[in-house]
C-alpha positions in Angstrom: 0.2 -0.1 0.2 1.1 3.5 -0.7 0.2 7.0 0.4 -1.7 7.5 -2.9 -2.9 3.9 -3.5 -4.8 3.0 0.1 -6.6 0.1 -1.2 -3.8 -1.4 -3.2 -4.4 -5.2 -2.8 -7.9 -4.9 -2.3 -10.1 -7.0 -4.8 -13.8 -5.9 -5.2 -16.6 -8.2 -7.3 -19.4 -5.9 -8.3 -22.7 -7.3 -9.5 -24.0 -3.4 -9.4 -24.4 -1.7 -12.8 -26.4 1.9 -13.9 -25.2 4.9 -11.8 -24.4 4.1 -8.2 -22.5 0.7 -8.4 -20.3 2.0 -11.1 -19.7 5.7 -9.8 -19.0 3.7 -6.1 -16.5 1.4 -7.7 -15.0 3.8 -9.9 -13.9 6.4 -6.4 -12.7 2.9 -5.0 -10.5 1.9 -8.1 -9.2 5.3 -7.8 -8.1 4.7 -4.7 -6.0 1.3 -5.7 -8.8 -1.0 -5.7 -9.0 -4.2 -8.1 -12.4 -3.8 -9.2 -14.0 -7.0 -11.6 -17.3 -6.0 -12.8 -19.5 -8.9 -13.3 -22.0 -8.5 -16.2 -24.9 -10.0 -17.6 -24.6 -12.1 -20.8 -27.2 -10.5 -22.9 -25.3 -7.1 -23.6 -23.8 -6.5 -19.9 -24.6 -3.4 -18.2 -27.7 -1.7 -20.0 -25.7 1.7 -19.8 -23.4 0.6 -22.1 -25.6 1.9 -24.8 -25.0 5.5 -23.4 -21.3 5.1 -24.2 -19.8 8.6 -23.1 -21.5 7.7 -19.7 -20.1 4.2 -19.5 -16.9 5.2 -20.4 -17.0 7.8 -17.8 -18.1 5.4 -14.5 -16.2 2.1 -15.9 -12.7 3.3 -16.4 -10.2 1.0 -14.6 -12.1 -1.9 -13.9 -12.2 -5.4 -15.5 -15.3 -6.7 -16.9 -16.3 -10.7 -16.9 -19.5 -11.9 -18.1 -21.1 -14.5 -15.8 -24.9 -16.1 -16.1 -25.7 -16.2 -12.9 -28.9 -18.5 -13.7 -26.7 -21.2 -14.8 -24.7 -24.0 -12.5 -21.5 -23.2 -14.2 -22.1 -19.3 -13.8 -22.7 -19.6 -10.4 -19.5 -21.6 -9.8 -17.6 -18.9 -11.8 -18.9 -16.0 -9.2 -17.6 -18.4 -6.4 -14.6 -18.4 -8.0 -14.6 -14.6 -8.1 -15.6 -14.6 -4.5 -12.7 -16.8 -3.0 -10.4 -14.3 -4.3 -12.4 -10.9 -3.3 -12.5 -9.2 -0.1 -15.7 -7.1 -1.1 -19.0 -8.1 -2.7 -21.1 -5.3 -3.9 -24.8 -6.7 -4.7 -26.9 -4.2 -6.8 -29.8 -6.9 -7.3 -33.2 -6.1 -5.5 -33.7 -8.0 -1.9 -33.7 -11.6 -2.1 -32.3 -12.1 -5.8 -29.4 -13.7 -5.0 -30.9 -15.8 -2.0 -33.4 -17.2 -4.5 -30.3 -18.0 -6.9 -29.0 -20.2 -4.1 -26.1 -17.2 -3.7 -27.0 -15.5 -0.4 -24.7 -14.9 2.2 -24.3 -18.3 3.9 -23.3 -20.1 0.6 -21.1 -16.9 -0.1 -19.1 -17.3 2.9 -18.4 -20.7 2.8 -16.4 -19.8 -0.1 -14.9 -16.7 1.8 -15.8 -16.2 5.5 -14.0 -12.7 5.7 -16.1 -11.3 2.4 -17.8 -8.0 3.2 -21.0 -8.0 1.4 -22.7 -4.7 0.7 -25.9 -4.7 -0.6 -27.2 -1.6 -2.9 -31.1 -1.1 -3.6 -33.4 1.7 -3.9 -35.5 1.2 -0.8 -33.3 -1.6 1.5 -34.5 -4.7 2.5 -37.5 -4.1 4.6 -40.3 -1.9 4.7 -43.4 -1.9 2.2 -41.3 -0.1 -0.7 -38.4 -2.8 -0.5 -39.1 -4.5 -3.6 -40.2 -1.2 -5.6 -38.6 -0.4 -9.1 -37.2 3.2 -9.2 -35.0 5.6 -10.4 -33.2 8.6 -9.0 -36.1 10.8 -9.7 -38.5 8.4 -7.9 -36.8 8.2 -4.9 -36.1 11.8 -4.6 -40.3 12.0 -4.8 -40.8 9.7 -2.3 -38.5 11.4 0.2 -39.6 14.8 -0.3 -36.9 16.1 -1.8 -38.7 17.2 -5.0 -40.9 19.2 -3.2 -38.4 21.3 -1.5 -38.3 23.9 -4.5 -41.1 22.7 -6.4 -42.1 19.6 -8.1 -40.0 19.0 -11.2 -38.7 16.4 -13.4 -36.3 18.1 -15.4 -32.7 16.9 -16.0 -30.1 17.8 -13.6 -27.7 15.7 -11.9 -28.9 12.5 -10.3 -28.0 13.4 -6.7 -30.0 10.4 -4.9 -27.8 8.1 -7.2 -24.5 10.1 -6.3 -25.6 10.0 -2.3 -26.2 6.2 -2.7 -22.7 5.5 -4.2 -21.3 7.2 -1.3 -23.0 5.1 0.8 -21.9 2.0 -0.9 -18.3 3.6 -0.7 -18.8 4.3 3.1 -20.2 0.5 3.6 -17.0 -1.0 1.9 -14.2 1.0 3.7 -16.1 0.3 7.1 -16.1 -3.2 6.6 -12.4 -3.4 5.4 -11.9 -1.8 8.5 -14.0 -3.3 11.2 -12.8 -6.8 9.6 -9.2 -6.2 10.6 -10.4 -4.8 14.5 -13.8 -6.8 15.3 -16.2 -8.7 13.2 -14.4 -11.1 10.5 -17.3 -10.1 8.0 -20.2 -7.7 7.8 -23.3 -7.2 5.8 -24.3 -3.8 4.9 -27.9 -2.7 4.0 -27.6 0.6 1.5 -30.8 2.3 0.9 -30.7 5.2 -1.9 -33.8 6.1 0.0 -32.2 6.3 3.3 -29.7 8.2 2.0 -31.9 11.0 1.0 -33.9 11.2 4.2 -30.5 11.5 6.2 -29.4 14.4 3.9 -33.0 16.0 4.3 -32.5 15.9 8.1 -32.1 19.8 8.4 -35.5 20.3 6.9 -37.1 17.2 8.9 -36.2 17.4 12.1 -37.8 21.1 12.7 -41.0 19.7 11.2 -41.0 16.3 13.4 -40.5 18.6 16.3 -42.9 21.2 16.0 -41.3 23.7 13.9 -42.0 24.7 10.5 -40.1 23.7 7.6 -36.3 23.4 8.4 -33.0 24.3 6.4 -31.8 27.8 6.2 -34.2 31.4 5.7 -33.0 32.5 2.2 -31.0 36.0 2.9 -31.5 38.6 0.1 -27.7 38.7 -0.7 -27.7 34.6 -1.4 -28.9 33.7 -4.9 -27.8 34.4 -8.6 -27.9 38.0 -10.3 -26.9 39.2 -13.8 -24.3 41.6 -14.5 -24.7 44.2 -17.4 -22.7 42.1 -19.6 -25.2 39.3 -19.0 -22.7 37.2 -16.8 -24.5 35.2 -14.1 -22.9 35.7 -10.6 -23.7 33.9 -7.4 -23.5 35.6 -4.2 -23.1 33.6 -1.4 -24.0 36.2 1.6 -26.0 33.8 4.0 -26.1 34.8 7.7 -23.1 36.6 8.4 -23.3 40.2 9.1 -19.7 40.9 8.0 -20.4 39.7 4.5 -23.6 41.3 4.4 -21.7 44.5 5.4 -18.7 43.9 3.2 -21.6 43.5 0.1 -23.2 46.7 0.8 -19.9 48.7 0.9 -19.1 46.8 -2.4 -22.4 47.8 -4.2 -23.0 51.2 -2.6 -26.0 50.3 -0.2 -24.5 51.6 2.5 -27.8 52.9 3.9 -28.7 49.4 4.9 -25.2 48.1 5.6 -26.2 47.6 9.4 -29.6 45.6 9.2 -29.6 42.5 11.3 -30.4 39.5 9.9 -34.0 39.4 11.4 -34.4 42.9 9.7 -33.1 41.6 6.1 -35.5 38.8 6.4 -38.2 41.2 6.9 -37.4 43.4 3.7 -36.0 40.4 1.6 -38.2 41.4 -1.3 -36.8 45.3 -1.4 -33.8 44.0 -1.0 -33.3 41.6 -3.3 -34.2 44.1 -5.9 -31.8 46.7 -5.0 -29.2 44.1 -5.1 -30.2 42.4 -8.6 -30.4 46.5 -9.7 -26.6 47.3 -8.2 -25.2 44.0 -9.8 -26.5 44.9 -13.1 -25.0 48.5 -13.1 -21.5 46.6 -13.2 -19.4 44.6 -15.6 -18.6 40.8 -14.5 -14.8 41.7 -14.2 -15.4 44.9 -12.3 -17.7 43.3 -9.9 -15.5 40.6 -9.3 -12.5 42.4 -8.6 -14.7 44.6 -6.2 -15.9 41.6 -4.6 -12.6 39.8 -4.1 -11.2 43.3 -2.5 -13.9 43.2 0.0 -13.7 39.1 0.7 -17.8 38.7 -0.3 -18.4 34.9 -1.3 -19.1 34.8 -4.9 -19.0 32.5 -7.9 -19.2 32.8 -11.5 -21.9 30.6 -13.0 -19.7 28.8 -15.6 -20.7 26.7 -18.4 -19.2 22.9 -18.5 -17.4 23.3 -21.4 -15.4 26.4 -19.5 -14.4 24.0 -16.7 -11.4 22.1 -17.8 -9.3 25.3 -18.2 -10.9 26.7 -14.8 -7.7 28.0 -13.3 -8.6 26.2 -9.8 -9.4 22.6 -11.9 -6.0 23.3 -13.5 -4.1 24.1 -10.1 -5.7 21.3 -8.0 -4.6 18.9 -10.8 -8.3 17.4 -11.7 -8.0 16.4 -15.1 -5.7 13.5 -16.0 -5.4 11.2 -19.5 -5.3 7.7 -19.6 -2.0 6.4 -21.1 -2.2 5.3 -24.4 -5.7 6.9 -25.0 -6.5 10.5 -25.6 -9.0 10.2 -23.1 -9.4 13.3 -20.6 -10.8 12.1 -17.0 -11.9 13.7 -14.0 -9.4 12.4 -11.4 -10.1 11.5 -7.8 -11.0 14.1 -5.4 -9.1 13.2 -2.8 -5.6 14.1 -1.7 -3.5 12.1 0.3 0.0 13.0 1.4 0.1 16.0 -1.1 -1.0 13.5 -4.1 -4.0 12.5 -5.6 -4.7 8.7 -5.9 -3.8 6.2 -8.7 -3.9 7.9 -12.3 -5.9 6.5 -14.8 -4.4 3.3 -16.0 -7.0 1.9 -18.6 -10.5 2.7 -20.6 -13.4 1.4 -19.9 -13.4 -2.6 -20.5 -15.1 -4.3 -23.4 -17.8 -6.6 -22.5 -16.1 -9.5 -21.0 -12.6 -8.4 -21.8 -11.3 -10.1 -18.7 -13.0 -13.1 -19.2 -9.7 -15.3 -19.7 -7.9 -13.5 -17.1 -10.1 -14.2 -14.1 -12.1 -17.3 -15.5 -9.4 -19.4 -16.9 -11.2 -22.5 -17.6 -13.8 -20.9 -19.5 -14.0 -22.1 -23.4 -16.5 -20.7 -25.4 -18.3 -23.2 -27.5 -17.0 -23.6 -31.4 -18.7 -20.9 -33.6 -20.0 -18.8 -30.5 -17.4 -16.1 -31.4 -19.2 -15.5 -34.8 -22.5 -14.2 -33.1 -20.4 -11.5 -31.4 -19.0 -8.0 -32.8 -17.1 -5.6 -31.1 -18.4 -2.1 -30.6 -17.1 1.2 -29.2 -16.9 -0.1 -25.5 -17.8 -4.0 -25.6 -19.6 -6.7 -27.3 -23.1 -6.7 -28.6 -24.9 -10.0 -29.0 -26.0 -10.9 -32.3 -28.7 -13.4 -33.8 -27.9 -15.8 -36.5 -28.5 -13.5 -39.2 -25.7 -10.9 -37.6 -28.1 -8.1 -36.3 -27.4 -6.5 -33.6 -29.9 -7.8 -30.8 -31.2 -4.7 -29.0 -30.7 -4.5 -25.3 -33.5 -3.1 -23.2 -33.5 0.4 -21.9 -31.9 1.7 -18.7 -33.1 -0.4 -16.1 -32.9 0.5 -12.4 -30.3 -0.6 -9.8 -32.3 -2.7 -7.9 -33.6 -4.4 -11.2 -30.4 -6.3 -11.4 -29.6 -8.4 -14.3 -31.2 -11.5 -13.7 -34.1 -10.2 -11.5 
């Protein structure tokens, strides 16, 4: 193990596709873990059809194809489990049990195996078996109603939080395996992670108050400059930042208002701030905001981020060797350096079968029904036509449920 690769030597077998599982294992791979992505035989992870997405979240991993409905496939999974430290299960509750691959059988093969089950709603409760996606989890947890119900496309925050729940479980499982319990089972629910995240809103309501969170300050929001740039001001609740903003914008007559007074005059003050910001060119305003230490940020297009001076200074982009592919590096900095650099692009479907499943032999002629595409292998019928895979399925749907 090195300071930059703290999970060097840890092997993770993942049965979790879509977004939460692959994003979690990407973060773990960046920390040095050896990740084997076990995919289904009929086209692999459904999001392979979204080539850029799949390429982003599945670099630095191996891919093997296993049919868990067959006895041979189950034996192959057990052979992988025998060498693994962690199994990430992305099926709905009970699927592995029905396949005869429950935790008891897995631990007969590997008693020290950490098992992390990642589902939409967890293994218990009335919604445990319900299908869903990021949007539906946010709806059930109350998150959609925070700023008005909307189905507009945005960052799938529920899936991201679920991924971090998986990472937390893996790291805790590896830690406790060396201190107390030899192996633990983790039940990661995306819904649960949302409820936890919403605690600052929920607990005040549960304890007799109005909706929780932080009341909106007039100086906390987005405003447009004279040259049509959008500036986000972050004057939240500290009086010092409000007073500095008032100096910058020439609003010294309201500089000494208390927080309660600012809340009471929110509409009026918000209009004045908007008018004042609109009288500045963006560069001139930013210089004044910096001079007075007012929290702000310029709303940037995603296409601008690679050249962002902070991104460059922090070394947040990398290039995979022998490939002209730029990627986002692991966000952690350990002992002054970022963990492992990109080693390989996302694997073709079943690219690593022969390395990890050495006893496998394809039946004669089977290769004739497979053709390689940009990111992997897609099934072909006897006429050579591509067999379409289903649209994006849910994390909990798994690939054999």
